[in-house]
C-alpha positions in Angstrom: 131.3 114.5 112.7 129.2 118.4 112.4 125.8 119.6 111.6 127.2 121.1 108.2 127.7 118.0 107.0 124.6 116.1 107.8 122.9 118.7 106.3 124.5 118.7 103.3 123.8 114.6 103.4 120.0 115.1 104.0 119.4 118.6 101.8 118.1 120.6 104.8 118.7 124.0 103.7 116.2 125.4 106.7 116.5 127.5 109.6 118.3 126.0 112.3 117.7 128.9 115.5 114.1 128.0 116.5 114.0 124.5 118.2 110.2 124.0 117.1 107.3 121.7 116.0 108.3 123.2 112.4 111.8 123.1 112.4 111.7 119.4 114.0 109.2 118.0 111.2 111.1 120.0 108.2 114.8 118.4 109.5 112.8 115.0 109.7 111.1 114.8 106.6 114.2 115.0 104.7 116.4 112.6 106.9 113.8 109.9 106.0 113.8 111.0 102.5 117.6 110.9 101.9 118.5 108.0 104.7 117.4 104.6 103.8 116.1 102.4 106.3 118.4 99.3 105.4 120.0 96.1 106.3 121.9 95.5 103.6 125.6 95.0 106.1 124.0 92.0 107.4 124.0 90.2 103.4 127.2 92.0 102.2 129.4 90.9 104.7 129.9 93.9 107.4 128.8 94.3 110.6 126.7 97.0 112.3 127.9 98.2 115.0 125.9 101.1 117.8 128.7 103.2 117.5 127.9 106.8 116.8 131.3 107.8 115.1 130.6 105.2 112.8 127.0 105.4 112.1 127.8 109.0 111.6 131.0 108.0 108.9 128.5 105.0 107.4 125.0 107.1 107.1 126.6 110.6 106.7 130.2 110.0 104.3 129.5 106.8 102.7 125.9 107.6 102.1 124.2 104.4 103.5 121.6 104.0 105.4 120.8 102.1 108.3 118.0 100.6 111.0 116.4 102.5 114.0 119.3 101.7 115.9 121.3 104.4 113.4 118.8 106.1 111.9 117.9 107.1 115.4 120.8 107.3 116.9 122.1 109.7 114.7 119.0 111.5 114.5 119.2 111.8 118.2 122.5 113.5 118.0 121.6 115.9 115.6 118.3 117.1 117.2 120.6 117.5 121.0 122.8 119.5 118.9 120.4 121.7 117.7 119.4 122.8 121.7 116.6 119.8 121.6 115.2 118.1 124.6 115.6 114.2 123.9 115.8 111.3 124.8 115.9 107.4 123.6 113.0 104.8 124.4 112.6 101.2 123.6 110.0 99.7 121.6 109.0 96.0 120.7 108.0 95.6 117.5 104.5 93.7 116.8 105.1 90.6 114.6 101.1 89.2 112.3 102.1 86.0 111.6 102.4 85.3 115.3 99.4 87.8 115.9 102.1 89.1 119.1 104.6 91.8 120.1 108.1 90.6 120.3 109.8 89.5 123.2 112.8 91.2 123.0 113.2 95.3 123.0 114.4 95.8 119.1 113.1 99.0 117.8 114.9 102.6 119.6 112.8 105.5 119.2 113.1 109.3 120.1 110.8 110.9 122.5 111.4 114.9 121.6 109.6 117.8 124.3 109.1 120.8 123.0 107.1 123.1 125.1 105.9 120.5 127.5 104.7 118.7 124.5 106.0 115.1 123.9 106.3 113.9 120.1 107.9 110.2 119.0 110.3 110.8 116.5 110.8 107.8 114.7 113.2 107.8 111.0 113.8 104.5 111.6 111.0 102.1 110.5 110.6 102.0 106.6 108.0 100.9 104.4 104.6 102.2 105.1 104.7 102.0 108.7 107.9 105.2 108.6 106.0 108.0 110.0 106.6 111.6 108.0 105.9 113.8 110.5 106.6 113.8 114.6 103.7 112.5 116.8 102.4 113.6 119.6 102.7 111.7 122.5 98.5 111.1 123.5 96.5 108.6 123.6 93.1 107.8 121.5 93.5 110.9 119.1 93.6 109.8 115.1 96.6 111.6 113.7 96.7 111.5 110.0 99.5 111.6 107.7 100.3 111.1 104.2 101.0 107.3 104.9 97.7 107.1 106.5 96.1 107.5 110.1 98.4 107.0 113.0 96.9 106.7 116.3 98.4 105.9 120.0 96.5 104.2 123.0 98.1 104.0 126.3 96.8 100.9 128.7 98.7 101.2 132.4 101.5 103.0 131.1 102.0 100.6 127.9 101.7 102.9 124.7 100.6 101.1 121.0 100.8 102.2 118.1 98.3 101.3 115.0 97.5 102.1 111.9 95.3 102.7 109.5 96.0 102.1 106.3 93.8 103.2 102.7 93.2 100.5 100.1 95.2 99.3 97.5 95.4 98.5 93.6 98.2 96.7 92.2 98.4 96.6 88.7 100.6 93.3 88.9 98.0 90.9 90.0 100.6 88.2 90.2 101.6 89.9 93.5 98.1 90.2 94.7 98.6 87.8 97.2 102.2 88.3 98.1 103.2 88.2 101.7 104.6 91.5 101.5 101.9 93.1 101.0 99.8 94.3 104.3 96.1 92.5 104.7 94.8 94.0 107.4 93.8 98.0 107.2 94.4 98.6 110.8 98.0 97.3 112.0 99.3 97.3 115.1 102.7 98.6 115.2 104.7 98.7 117.9 104.5 98.7 121.8 106.6 101.3 124.4 107.2 102.5 128.0 108.4 106.0 128.3 111.6 104.4 130.5 114.2 105.9 129.1 116.8 103.7 127.7 120.4 104.4 126.5 122.1 102.9 123.2 123.8 100.1 125.9 120.3 98.8 125.9 120.3 97.8 122.7 123.4 96.1 122.4 122.6 92.8 122.4 119.4 93.3 120.0 122.0 94.9 117.3 124.2 91.5 117.6 121.0 89.1 117.7 119.1 90.5 115.1 122.2 90.4 112.5 123.4 87.2 113.2 120.1 84.7 114.5 118.7 82.4 111.5 115.3 83.9 113.6 115.8 87.2 113.1 113.3 88.8 110.1 116.8 90.6 109.1 119.2 87.6 108.4 116.6 86.3 106.3 115.1 89.2 104.1 117.5 91.6 102.5 115.8 95.6 103.0 116.8 98.6 101.6 112.7 101.3 101.9 112.9 104.8 100.9 110.2 107.0 101.6 109.6 109.5 98.6 107.5 112.5 98.3 104.5 110.8 97.6 105.1 107.3 98.7 108.1 105.2 99.3 110.0 102.9 97.6 110.9 99.4 98.6 113.6 96.9 97.4 113.3 93.4 99.3 115.3 90.6 98.3 114.6 91.0 94.4 111.4 92.2 94.6 111.0 96.6 93.9 108.0 97.8 95.3 106.8 101.5 94.7 104.0 102.9 96.6 102.2 106.1 95.8 100.2 107.0 99.0 96.3 108.4 97.7 96.5 108.0 93.9 93.2 108.3 93.9 90.3 109.1 96.3 91.4 106.5 99.4 93.3 104.2 97.5 97.4 104.4 97.5 99.4 102.5 94.2 101.7 99.3 94.5 103.4 98.3 91.7 105.8 95.6 92.5 108.7 94.5 89.5 110.9 91.8 89.9 114.5 91.9 89.1 117.1 90.1 87.8 120.4 89.7 89.7 122.7 91.7 87.9 119.8 94.5 87.9 120.3 94.9 91.8 123.1 96.7 92.3 121.9 99.2 89.9 118.8 99.5 91.3 120.6 100.6 94.4 122.5 103.6 93.0 119.3 104.7 90.8 116.5 104.6 93.2 117.7 104.8 96.6 121.1 106.1 96.2 123.2 103.2 97.6 126.8 102.2 96.0 127.9 98.9 98.7 131.4 98.4 98.9 131.0 94.6 98.9 129.2 91.9 96.7 125.0 92.4 97.7 123.5 88.7 98.3 119.7 89.2 98.3 117.6 87.0 100.4 114.2 86.7 101.0 112.7 84.0 102.8 108.9 83.6 103.0 108.0 85.8 106.2 106.4 88.2 107.8 107.9 91.7 106.2 104.8 93.5 105.5 104.6 97.1 103.3 
């Protein structure tokens, strides 16, 4: 495991000398545009493990992606190796269908402190809720980014993340009521406390999410990647390409349904992923919104 190999994977060629916000942001953006948020291992007979060397080999050498416990663990290792002050936090993801936060702490994020200011770095959420910049850990402040306006609020030691999105233009109107589309303009994303966590705190969740029939990740095969002007997502057989702010306060959301034989080709062309085992796509109707 070495940083040079990781930077070759993400295409980052900038400085690594300064532990400042500008460098952090640049490294972070290279990561989210090179490394997909994906759970394809579950749907091609592979186990997802939290061993750092396994995560490194999967993402850096096999050029795969991963979910939050993989992406953010790798990002944290990189930042720590560069001298950043980092720690793990655990979050509870909001389920819009139940209008409630999950009772299981399934989302791992990274806290980075620079010159006394704390930031949340999260390279493992995907779709339209993937931040493009580290978020300053401050309550009640709008933090506009390309994907929309993010905001933290804090109550009694619990932090909440929400996002306000733009209007959406969907040329293919047959998808206008798709369960993959976010209907609300302001959406809760997750909640967390500042209690430091370790990877050990996520072992049960890692197994549960890839085996439970109630898990979103067993119900849907997901691969999403941020681009320079939006993101693309393959959920089951549905490919979505979103362009942020393509018109004033309007995002363009384009849908297409793939045939079975197009799925692997699309993974290669759109996400730079080549799977070693046969993928069985799945998309049970439910709670994955873009």
